[in-house]
N, C-alpha and C positions, 0 to 999 in steps of 0.2 A: 467624596466619591473616589474610589481607587480604579485605576485602569486595569483592563484584563491582563492576565499574566502572559509573558513571553518567555519561552524556554529555548535554550540551545541544548539539544539532546545528543549526547555522545553514545555510540553503540556500546551495549553491555559487554563485559568481558565473558568469554566462554558461553555464548548464547546456546540455549537449549529450551525444551518445553517448560522447564521450571525457572529459567532465567531468560525470559522472552522480551525482546525489544517491542513487539506488538502490544503486549499487555502493559508494559511500562509507559509507552506513549499514550495508549488509551487511558491509563490512569491519570496522566497529566491533563488530558482533555476533560475527563470526568470531574476531577477536583478543581480545575481552573474555571469551569463554567463557560457561559457564552463569551465569545470574543477571544478566547485563548489562541495563541499562536505558538506552534512548535516548529523550530528550525532544526534541520538536520545538517550534520557536518559535511561540507563538500568532500567528494572522493571517498567517503566512507561507505562500507557495505553493512546493511542492517538485515541479518537473517530474521525472518518473522515466522513464528510457530502458530500465531493467531493473527487475525486481521486487526488493523488499527481502527478503532471505533471512535468517530468524532463526538458522539453523544450530546452535543449542544449546537445550537445555531451559531452562525457567524464565527466559526472556527477555521483555522488555517494551518496547513502543513506544507512546508517548502524547504528547499535547500537554501542554506544561508547564502546571501549574496545574489540569489536568483540566477545562477549560471545557465547558459544555453547548453543543450545536449552536446553540440559539436565541440565545446570547450573541454569536454572530458571531466568537468568538475561537479557534475550533479551527484547527489547522494543516491545510493542504490538500495532499494527495498527488494528483498528476495524472499519468496514464499518457501518455507521449509517444513511446514506442518504435514504430517501424514494424511490428515483428512481435511485440510484447509486449502482452498484454491484462491481465496481472496486476500488482498493486501490492505485495502482501504475501504471502509464503510462510512459513507457520508449520506446515506439514504434517508429521505424524508426530513431533511434539515435545510432550512434556507440559508443563503449567503455563506456557503462553505466553499473553500478553495483548496486546491491541490496544485502546487506550482513547482515547476522545474525539478522534478524528481524522476529518476529512472526506476521503473518497476519491472522486475523480472519474475515471471511465473515459474521459471525453472522446470518446465515440462521435460525438455531434453530428449524425449523420444515420442513416437507416435502413439496411437490408440492401443497398440499391442505391446505389452511389456516384453522384455527379454525372456526367453524360455528358462534359462538357468538362473536360479536364485542368487548365486554368487555374482553373476554379471549385473543383475538388478541392484544388488547392494553396492557394487563398485561404482555404478553410475550415480547412485544416491550420494555416495561420499564425494563425488565430483560435482555435486549440486544439480544433478539431473533427476528430478523427483518423479517424472512420468505423468501420464494422463490420469486425472482423478474423475472416475465415473460419477456423474451427478454433480461435479464441481461447478461452481458459479464463476462469476466474473472476477477479474483482478480488482476492479474498482466498481463499487455499487453506489449509485447516486440517483437523483430524481425522486419521484413520489409526489403524492398529492399535497404535501405540506412544504415541498421544496420549491424554491425560486432563487434566481440570481446566483446559482452555483457555478463554479468555474474549474475546469481542468486546463491548465495552461503550460505549454512548453515541456510536457512530460513525454518520455519515451515509455511505451507500454508494450511489452513483448512476451512471447512464449507462455501464454496462459495455460494453466493446468486444467481449467474448465472450458466452457464453451465460448467465452469472449473476453476481450480486454476491459471494456466498459459497458455496464448495463444499468438499467433502472427504468422507472416509469417516467417518461418525458412528457408530462402533460403541460409543462410551461417551457419557456425559452431558457436554454442553457447555452453557455459559451464554451467552445473548444477552440483554443488558439494555439498557434505554433510559438 
């Protein structure tokens, strides 16, 4: 019997919708199956053009070494997709964990975008993507099949949708500092 795979994932060079960290990490989970762990490199930023999909139960995503936020060493996931507000989807999967990761929704401005298109484009280049009408949560978890899932020691900020963490919480979940 072989153990589930563990990966150390480095950010892709020149990330874009065609060269997406989100899709690459999702593929590791999909191919690795249940029990897969993906570690992110401390202090690295991972622009995401699509959400990371855990796809199997008992999967884990964490910054290598499990640093605290105040250490400044957590890996950073930033949403950059034009039509994607989510960063992580662990919905309806038991025993999933998200640990010691800094998630940035990159909204950067309120519900009303700048009037000038040039100003809007300048803000996007600075990583301020704006409010996404109908956008969901940065982290989707919970659901009728989910149990013993955990979000631990993560900083979740500036969602482009309506909340940082959402899901159907029919069972007990743990949120810890």
